[in-house]
C-alpha positions in Angstrom: 180.0 -14.4 75.2 177.2 -12.3 73.6 177.8 -11.3 70.0 176.1 -9.4 67.2 175.6 -10.9 63.7 176.4 -8.7 60.7 175.3 -9.6 57.2 176.4 -8.0 53.9 174.6 -8.7 50.6 177.3 -8.7 48.0 180.7 -10.2 48.7 184.0 -9.1 47.5 185.4 -5.6 46.8 183.2 -3.9 44.2 181.2 -0.7 43.8 177.5 -1.0 44.3 175.3 0.9 41.9 171.7 2.0 42.3 170.2 -1.2 41.0 172.3 -3.2 43.5 171.2 -1.0 46.4 167.5 -1.2 45.4 167.8 -5.0 45.2 169.6 -5.1 48.6 167.0 -2.9 50.2 164.2 -5.1 49.1 166.1 -8.3 50.1 166.7 -6.8 53.6 163.1 -5.8 54.1 161.9 -9.3 53.0 164.4 -11.0 55.3 163.5 -8.9 58.3 159.8 -9.4 57.7 160.4 -13.2 57.6 162.2 -13.0 61.0 159.4 -11.0 62.6 156.6 -13.3 61.1 158.2 -16.7 61.6 160.7 -16.5 64.4 160.8 -15.6 68.1 162.4 -12.2 67.3 161.5 -8.8 68.6 162.1 -5.4 66.9 164.7 -4.7 69.6 166.9 -7.4 68.0 167.0 -5.7 64.6 169.7 -3.1 65.3 170.6 -1.7 61.9 168.9 -0.6 59.7 166.1 0.5 62.0 162.9 -1.5 61.4 159.4 -1.3 62.8 155.9 -2.6 61.7 155.5 0.3 59.3 158.8 0.0 57.5 158.3 -3.8 57.1 154.7 -3.6 56.0 155.5 -3.2 52.3 152.2 -1.3 51.8 151.6 1.4 49.3 152.1 4.8 50.8 154.8 3.6 53.2 157.6 3.7 50.7 159.4 6.5 52.6 159.9 4.2 55.5 161.1 1.2 53.5 164.7 2.2 53.3 167.1 -0.7 53.8 170.3 -1.7 52.0 173.4 -3.8 51.8 174.1 -4.5 55.5 172.2 -5.8 58.5 173.2 -6.0 62.2 171.2 -8.4 64.4 171.3 -9.3 68.0 170.5 -12.7 69.5 168.9 -14.2 66.4 169.5 -18.0 65.9 171.6 -18.7 62.9 169.1 -21.3 61.6 166.4 -18.5 61.6 168.8 -16.2 59.8 169.5 -18.8 57.2 165.7 -19.3 56.5 165.1 -15.6 56.3 168.1 -15.1 54.1 166.7 -17.5 51.6 163.6 -15.4 51.3 165.7 -12.2 51.0 168.0 -13.6 48.3 164.9 -14.8 46.3 163.6 -11.2 46.4 167.0 -9.9 45.2 166.9 -12.5 42.3 163.6 -11.1 41.2 165.4 -7.7 40.8 168.0 -9.5 38.6 170.8 -9.9 41.2 171.9 -12.9 43.1 174.5 -11.6 45.6 176.9 -13.5 47.7 176.5 -12.9 51.4 179.3 -12.1 53.9 178.7 -12.9 57.6 180.5 -11.1 60.4 180.4 -11.6 64.1 180.9 -8.7 66.5 182.0 -10.0 69.9 180.9 -7.9 72.8 182.9 -6.8 75.8 180.8 -6.0 78.9 177.7 -6.1 76.6 179.2 -3.5 74.3 180.5 -3.6 70.7 183.4 -1.6 69.3 182.1 1.3 67.2 185.2 1.3 65.1 184.5 -2.4 64.1 180.9 -1.5 63.2 182.1 1.4 61.1 184.6 -0.8 59.3 182.0 -3.4 58.6 179.6 -0.9 57.1 182.3 0.7 54.8 181.7 -0.1 51.2 182.1 1.6 47.8 179.2 2.6 45.6 178.7 4.6 42.4 176.8 7.9 43.0 176.0 10.6 45.5 175.8 9.5 49.1 174.9 11.4 52.3 175.2 10.5 55.9 177.6 8.2 57.8 175.9 5.9 60.3 179.2 4.5 61.5 180.3 8.0 62.4 177.4 8.4 64.7 178.8 5.8 67.1 182.0 6.1 69.2 184.0 4.0 71.6 182.1 0.9 72.8 178.4 0.9 72.4 175.6 -1.2 73.9 173.1 -2.8 71.5 170.3 -0.4 72.4 172.5 2.5 71.5 173.1 1.1 68.0 169.4 0.7 67.4 168.7 4.2 68.9 171.2 5.7 66.4 169.7 3.7 63.6 166.3 5.1 64.4 167.7 8.7 64.0 169.3 7.7 60.7 166.0 6.2 59.5 164.3 9.4 60.3 166.8 11.3 58.3 166.4 8.8 55.4 162.7 9.1 55.5 162.9 12.9 55.4 165.4 12.7 52.5 163.0 10.4 50.6 160.3 13.1 50.9 162.6 16.0 50.1 163.9 14.3 46.9 160.4 13.0 46.0 161.5 9.4 46.1 165.1 10.0 44.9 166.7 7.4 47.2 168.0 4.0 46.2 168.7 2.8 49.8 171.6 2.3 52.2 175.1 1.5 50.9 176.6 0.3 54.1 176.2 3.3 56.5 175.5 5.8 53.8 172.3 6.8 51.9 172.6 6.6 48.1 170.6 9.2 46.2 169.3 8.9 42.6 171.4 10.3 39.8 170.6 13.7 38.5 169.1 15.4 41.5 169.5 19.2 41.5 172.5 20.5 43.4 170.2 22.7 45.5 168.2 19.6 46.6 171.4 17.7 47.5 172.7 20.6 49.6 169.3 20.8 51.4 169.6 17.1 52.1 173.1 17.5 53.5 171.9 20.3 55.8 169.1 18.0 57.1 171.7 15.2 57.5 173.9 17.4 59.7 170.9 18.6 61.7 169.5 15.1 62.3 172.7 13.1 62.6 175.6 15.5 63.2 177.2 13.9 60.1 178.5 16.1 57.3 179.4 13.4 54.7 
């Protein structure tokens, strides 16, 4: 039976802060870059967060696209490849001063679809600070893998726009939510929430 692989940086029930999210975002990008560079993996297998050549490049000037976070969902990636990539990701997190545990979750698929409710539950996590968006809420019923990545692309577009609106005031993704920097003006946050609803139909 086909299944999806979910990874969460940071085990246990605790509240992530901005430093945790920033470390997770870097770790996720490094891990996904490893998979693309060293394994027989295509971008279509990286379901959430959305990733492409630009977002994984790490080059100056592309920071608005480099928004990853605490959770990953992959399709059809060999676990030995995941383990090697994860080692690189954890090393990157350690450079940011955090060595998180990792939780692995398997989503079993019925008729090539995964339960949206299970994905939303997997992405649920607590964090300290202002969040916007709800990726899990963008999915409903049972969804094929391509639909997850399609929705992730929309969420990535919203995240990139938020980065620009806030002039870099984004830590990264806390589960299915975008964590903003502390101290952003209320008017700016409200503008971001408006954009969020326009792009994703999510009001949270």
